[in-house]
C-alpha positions in Angstrom: 128.8 147.7 102.6 128.4 148.5 98.9 125.4 146.5 97.5 127.2 146.3 94.1 130.3 144.8 95.6 133.8 145.9 96.5 135.3 148.7 94.2 132.1 149.2 92.1 129.6 151.9 92.1 126.5 151.8 94.3 123.3 150.5 92.7 121.3 153.0 94.8 120.3 156.3 93.3 121.8 159.6 94.4 124.2 158.0 96.9 121.4 156.4 99.0 122.9 153.7 101.2 119.9 151.7 102.0 116.1 151.4 102.0 113.5 150.3 104.4 109.9 149.2 104.0 107.6 150.4 106.8 104.4 148.4 107.5 101.9 148.7 110.3 99.7 145.8 111.2 96.8 147.5 112.9 94.4 145.0 114.4 93.3 147.0 117.5 91.3 144.6 119.7 90.0 142.5 116.8 92.9 139.9 117.1 92.2 139.4 120.9 88.5 139.1 120.3 88.9 136.6 117.5 91.2 134.5 119.6 89.0 134.6 122.7 85.6 136.2 122.7 85.7 136.4 126.5 88.1 139.4 126.1 84.9 141.5 125.8 84.6 141.1 129.5 88.2 142.2 130.2 87.9 145.9 130.1 91.5 146.6 131.2 92.9 144.5 128.4 90.6 146.1 125.9 91.3 149.6 127.1 95.0 149.1 126.3 94.2 148.0 122.8 91.7 150.8 122.3 94.2 153.4 123.5 96.6 152.2 120.8 93.8 152.6 118.3 92.8 156.0 119.5 96.1 157.6 120.3 99.0 155.4 119.2 97.9 155.1 115.6 97.3 158.9 115.4 100.9 159.5 116.8 102.3 157.1 114.1 100.4 159.0 111.4 101.8 162.3 112.7 105.4 161.1 112.9 105.2 159.5 109.5 103.9 162.8 108.0 106.4 164.9 109.9 109.3 162.7 108.7 107.8 162.2 105.2 107.8 158.4 105.6 105.6 156.4 103.4 104.1 153.4 105.2 101.7 150.6 104.3 99.0 149.9 106.8 97.2 146.6 107.0 94.0 146.5 108.9 90.8 144.5 109.0 87.6 146.1 107.7 86.2 145.9 111.2 89.0 148.1 112.4 88.3 150.7 109.7 84.6 150.7 110.6 85.3 151.0 114.4 88.1 153.6 114.1 87.3 155.7 111.0 89.5 158.5 112.2 92.6 156.4 111.6 91.7 155.7 108.0 92.5 159.0 106.4 90.5 160.2 103.4 93.2 159.1 101.1 92.4 157.4 97.8 95.1 154.8 98.3 93.7 153.9 101.7 90.2 153.6 100.5 90.8 151.7 97.3 91.0 147.9 97.0 94.4 147.7 95.4 94.0 144.0 94.6 91.2 145.0 92.2 93.5 147.3 90.2 95.8 146.2 87.4 99.5 146.3 88.1 99.9 149.3 85.8 97.2 151.2 87.6 98.6 150.3 91.0 102.1 151.5 90.0 100.6 154.7 88.6 98.6 155.4 91.8 101.5 154.6 94.1 103.7 157.0 92.0 101.3 159.8 92.8 102.2 159.6 96.5 
């Protein structure tokens, strides 16, 4: 379906038909532990969440890089501290974007 309507030209540049926003909510085991601290004693449940943090997140990063997909990752500070290998040494990852002006944010994002 043409976003501009029947018989008119597409609003998308260069014949692009659609767009998608890719976001990753990466909580690892922090969500489980915040809901129920007794999960600390459930090693099987925690191991599943930790596997995702150790291997699953790395696989996503590799696939996104291979396919040249830009993605926004949302993660609690505790996850960044616990799994520093997932947080790449990328200025956009390490900056607090909410502290930047809109103009600076757009300029920084445009570099990617």
